[in-house]
Structure formats: C-alpha cells, structure tokens
Residue, then its C-alpha position, 0 to 999 in steps of 0.5 A: a065756239l059759237l059759230l062752229l060748235p053745237r049749242q050743247r057744247y057752249f050753252f052753259f059757258l055762254f050762260i055764265l058769261v051773260l049772267g056775269v055781265l048782268l050781275s056786275l051792273g048792280l043797281f043798274n040792273p032792275f032785277y039786282f035788288l030783287l035778288y039782293s032782297i030774296v035770295p038767301g046769302f046774296s046780300l053778303f056779296r060786296v062790289p057787284a063788278r066782281w061778278l065779272y069773274l063769271f064773265s072772265l071764266g065763260i069767255a076764256i073757256l069759249a075762247g079755248l073751245g074755239a081754238e081747239t075747234l080750229l086746231r082739231s076739226n075739219f070745217s068749212f067757213s062761210w060768210k052766210i048770215p045765221k038765221i035769227s029769230r024775231l026776238g033776236w032781231l029785237a034784242l039786236i035793235l035795242i042793243a044798237g039803239g042803246l049804244l048809239l045813245q051812249k058816249w062813244p070811246a075815243p077813235e083810237v079805241i074804236l079802231f083798235w077793237a075793230g082791227a082786233i075783230v077783223l084779225g080774229l075773223g081772218v084767222i077763223y076764215l083762213g083756218g077753215k078755208y085752207s085747213a092750214k093746221q101746221w102754221l095755225p097753232f103758231l099764229l094763234l100762239l103769236l096772237v094770244a101772246g101779243e094781245l096779252f103783252w099789249a093789254s098788260r102795258f096799261l096795268a098798274y103792275d107794269r109801271a112799277t115805281a121805286p121800292e122806297a114807295y113801300s119801304s121808306l118811312r115818313t115823319s108822321t109814321l115815325h112819331l106814331l111808332a115812337d109810342k109803344g102804348i095801345f091806342r088807335t089813330l083816326s085819319i082825316s084827309q082828302l089827299l089834296f096836299d103836296p108833300g114838302d119834298l115834292q120837288e126833291i122826289g121829282e129830281i131824284f127819280q126823273a132820270t130813272l122813272p117815267q112820269e107815271a111811276i113818279y106820280d104813283f110814288i108821290v101818291a104812296t108818299k101821301q098815303k103813308e103820311v095820313l095812314v090810309p085804311n089798311l096801310a097802318m097794318i104794315y107798321g102794327i098801328s091800330t086804326v079806326d078805319g080798315y080791317d085792323g085794330g079790332v074795329l071791323p067794318t061790319a054792318r054794325f060799324v056802318d051803323w056806328d058811322r051814323l054817330l060820326l057822319p051825316e046819313e048821306d056821307i056814310s060809306l057801305d064799307g065803313r071808311l071814314w078818312q075821306r068823308l070826315r070834315e072835322i074831328p068827331a066828338a071827344r066822347l066818341l073818340n074815347l069810345m074808339n080809344v083814339k089817341y092820335v088824330i091825323m089831318d092834312k092842312v088843306e082846310d087851314l087858312w093863312v090870313d095876312g101872313v098868319y097861319y090859323d089851324l082850323g082842325h078844331r072848333a069851340i062852340l059857346q052858348t050864352g055864358e060859356e067859355t073856352s080856355i086854351l092852356d097848352i100855349p108855347e112860350f111865345q112873345t105876343t103883341a096881338v091875338g088873331i081870331l077866326s069866328y062867326i055867330e050862329a042864330a045871330p042875336p038882334v043887336k046893333g053893330g059895335v055891341v060887345v058880344a064876347e070877351l077875350v081874357v089873356e093871362d100872363e106869367d104873373g097871373q095878371e088877367t086882361s080883358y078885351p071886347l069882341k064887338f058884333g059886326i066888327d070882330t065877329a059876325s053872322a052871315e045874315t049881318p056881317y056889318r064891317a066884319r072882315e070875311v076871310g072864308e065862307g061865313l068866317y070872320h077875322t079880327v086881330i086884337g092888339l094887346d096892351e103890351s108884349l107878353h107871354p100868355v099862359k092862358i087865353t079864355i074866350r067867353y060868349l056874353v049875349p043871351q041869344g045865338r052861339l059863338v063858334v071859334r075856329g082858329v086862334s093864333l098868337i102874333d108878334q107884330r114887331n117881326g111878323a112871327h106867329r104861332s097857331l093854337i088849338v081851340s076846342s070846347e070839347g076834349q083836350y088836344r095837343l099838337v105833337h107833329s106838324g109837317e105835311v100833316k098834323i098829328y093831334e094827341k088826345l090828352d083826356l084819352l080813355p084807355r083800351a080797357f076801363i071800368v065803369h059802375d053804371a049801366i044803361a040797358l036798352p033793348d033797341e039798337e036805334v035807342a042805343l045809338r040815340a043815347l050814345a049821340d046824346p052829349s050828356f052821355s059819359p063813357e068814362a062813367e057809364v056803359v050802354l048795354i044792348g040786350e035783356q040786362e037791367s039798368v043798374s048803378y053800383g056807385e062810384g069807383s075809387a082811385n085804387e081801381g085800375v086796369t092793366i093789359l098784360e097781353y094783347q094779341p089779335e086772338r088773345i087779350v089778357i087783362q088784370a082788373r082791380i075793382e072795389a065795387p061791382g061794375y063792368l070791364v069795357l073793352s073797346d074792341a068789336y063785339f063779334p061772334g067767336w069771342r069767349a071770355e073767362v074771369d079768373g078761369r071761369g066762363a063769363e058772358i060777353l055783353r054788347a057794350n056801347y052798341y059796338f064793343r064788349a064788356v064783362f061784369l066783375e064783382p069787387g076784387e082783383h081779377i084776371v080777364e081773358f078774351v079768346y077768339d075761338p069760333p066754332l065754325f072755324k073748327l067745323g070748317a077745318a074738320i070738313s076740309i080735313a075729311t075732304l082731303f082724306l077722301v081725295a087721298i083715298l080716291f087718288w090712291r085707288n085710282w093710282r093702284g088701278i092704273a099701276s096694276g093694268p087691266q085685269t083679264s079672267l080665263 
C-alpha cells in the first residue's frame, strides 16, 4: 500500500499504526505522562500495551489495501529507491542506531522475518512484472493461511490442556464451599509450591498431552488451590482480590492497600495475593469480612525433622504475653520455639528474657525460662543461639514429664526491646512425632485445612454487616487512613466516616441487638437490623456510585465508612434496610442505545424501500 497507493489513501491508517506503537510504549514514551496528565479521560485507560489495537487495525487495513492493489490494478514494479528527505534519513539513522544498541533476538527469529520479508517482496515483484492476476489470488491466500497457521502454533489456545484443569475441584476449594455463610477469603501465595499429586498428574497425562500442556495443567491446579484473583467467581466464593465479592479494585482500593502493604509493593490493579508476605492485622481483616486466609507452605520451616508453621507471629512488648489455646490432643515431651528479639536489650548471655508456661489437663502450670543468647537472640548479639533462618533462632524446651498441654503462654520479661515469636511446635521426643501450633498476638485463628496449602479460619470475625454506636468524622482521606492504621482503632465498636458528619457517641449497645442478612445478591442486599440505641449499620461492601439505600421503605443516605465501605444511620428499633444498585448512567446509556437502534432501523427501512422500488422516472 505504501509503495503503490497515493498518500491520501493510506495516510490515516499509517497515522493510527504509528500512534498505536507510540502509545503502547507507556512510560517509555516521554510524551505519555503529558497526555496522561492533561488529556481528559486519558488516565482512565489501563495497560498501555493495549494501544497496540490501533497498530493492529492500521496494519491490517494497509495490508488489505495492498492486496487489493495487487489484484485489481495494472502497475509496474521497480527497485528504484524512493526519495527520502533529510529528516527521513535522520530518522532512519536514529532507528538503526537504536536497534544496534538493543539485545538482538535469536538467529532463527531473524532468519524467519528476513525470509518473510523476501517472500512478500517477491510476491509484489512478480505481481507487477508479469501481471499474473489468475494465480496471484491463490498465492496470496496460501501465504496468508500459512502465516496465520504458523503464528497460531505459538498461542496458548493451541496447546489446550485437559478439561479437568478447569472442572476438577481441589480439597482447599471444597473446604470453602462447605461453608454456606457470607464471608470473604484472602489468598497469600507465590505459586512456588508443588502439589502433592505432581508425579501422579505427570503419569496420568504423559501419554495424551505434551509437556507444555501438562505444565499448564499443573499451574491451573496450583491456581485453584490458592484461588488466585477472579478464579473464585467460578465457585461463587467472595474474595478480597479481584472483581467479585464487593471489594472492587478501584482507585480507592489501591489507596486502601497502603494499610496492608509497603508503598513500593502496591500494585496499580490492587492485587494482594503475590505481594503480601504475612497475614495483615486482624482489625483490617475484620473490616474486609475475611473469614478464611489461604497460604502456601513455602515460607514454613522444618528444623531437625520438626515442622514449624510460620504463617503468623506474636510480637510481645515488656510484660506482654501471648497464649495458645487451640491445642490438639497430643502427648508432648518438649516444645520447639522459633523467635528473635528486636531492639536487643543490653543484657549478657544466659539472662532470662522470657518464660514459657505450660498448663496441663489438670490445670497445673509449669514455667520454663528462655535465656538470651541461648534460646533466643537478636541479629546483633546471637551468642550461642542457633540461627535457622535469617535472624530467626531455634530452641527446644524439654518438659519435666510427658503431658497433654491445654494452654501454652509465652511472656516477655525484659524492660527493653520486644520478643517476636514466629513458630511453636509440640514434640514427642520418644518417637519423633510433632504438631505445629498457631501463635498470634493479634486475632484468633484455627488451622482448618492443611494440604498443598493451609487455610486458617478467623475465629473473632466481624460479619459482613454489623452495628456500631460511635462515629469518628474525618473530612480528610489521608487522616482517615492514618486513623484506620492506628492499632487502637476498634472496628467492632466505632466507624470512621468521611464527609461532613460530626463525631458522635451514642453509648454502648446490648446483647439484644443483632443483624440478619435476609437477601444477598450482586445488585440487591436486604438486611434486618435490631438496635436499641442510635447507631450505624456498617456493610463491608465497596462504597461505589450507583447504590441507593432504603430504611423501612424510605430513602436513606449511604455514608462512606472506614474509607472504603458503606454505612447508614439507624434510630432505635427494628428496621429493614435495603441496598439496591440502580445507577442513573446505566439508564441513560440504555436510552441512548435504544434511540440509536431505532434510528438505524428507520434508516435501514428507508434505504431498503428505495432499493425495492427501483429508480423513479418522471415524464
């Protein structure tokens, strides 16, 4: 097209082709940020590489125009080099210099493209030299079909794996499906683990699938184990990540991620599962209605044949203690502990810095000392403490007798620094048996599934909808985020409102108050609330335009609660609260679409009648 057509025929399509390439460079295009900042609506587009759709459109139409020219026109082809302006030569030199500085592709890739270019130019030359219009269409068709077939060999859909990659269920998913309540899950994984049936998968499919398809099957298996973003929608499970469950990855959700992640780890699409390294604070999980946390076991440790679950941690200041109550029936002769001390106190090795208290079934408590430099230490002064990870120290405390612990308490005694306990395991040294425990100074958890991944159930869960009687009104979003990040914030008792409300306290509720979700659909939520003092019904779903609320059939204002969620004010009494997604812009768009279809139908009808009646002549 560029060689044989006048400029006005191809200029527009060449323009959008070049524009698509330049915009797809994103941050590597110095003008992209200028467009992002100045052009209205430009900042709403995500993923700059998607601008390559303009390139695809432009190059496809140019190829079509070129093929049409070859088939319909009489032309002569010469190898004369076209005239190029000085600016054009400068552009070619800069492009060539840039290519020389880049990392070159593999030789076979260069040969493939060189051969394709020579073949294409050969077709153009033959078509112009011999005007062979009879065989040229068949040659073009053959070349296009061959090119499309060859290119498709490298696309994902051409190496389809077994249907069980989608349809089969994993044990972790089955456990979540058994819970019929309303809750969310949070996944934390790097997908670096191997499923337990890895060898079995290879043996089953090695005779029917290529290795690439088996690899895709294994990846799909691991994705189902941890429920990667959006995959949970298949099973109707609400998650924090992805586009389901009411927690949408809007710009505000990306801001919300600042409560969960360091600034440098925040993703622009709000994803958490591969960026989180540990379970977030319990109060933040409560705000998001997270009942189950799914984690892989890659970060866990085996020390001397004993498994330690490192999914949680207890951080103890001076005089603080953490207790483990959810202990399985297990005969124990020793307790293994993984810990370290931060901001190490100036004490000598052998000084007691903490104590381990073990309570048996008869209620008898026995205390065992943890000594600095022997049982635990800091990175600055490890002494003789055994380091089993980067700054993580291991000790085994032998018990006076074999017993079944019902409560284990660890207490920090030194007036400086703080003790961080990462893992605790029960050990029966007589036979090598062991059982890992969950140690956490914030939130109560129970391990409810352990396979390729672990599933923790949060026992002190806040429901999807709940009542509070205290409101903290903050007009500034940054201040609101700082208030939510404060460990003293109690989401079960107070709500942070953003807007022009006033901070109020209506006292405490009573045990007679309660919330029941009568209906929960994607676009309609009906809640029955019983409240004995003025307060707020908080719903842990995203505050988003288009939602409206009714209390007992009357319109109510939806307040922006806890930065990202919703709340409505309630007077004492029993109420039916209904949230309905009813965006006005959807109705406007539907009206415009219907009007457009009606106009197209009228134009089509008039045009069809004109064709059917034929040309009119007058005498």
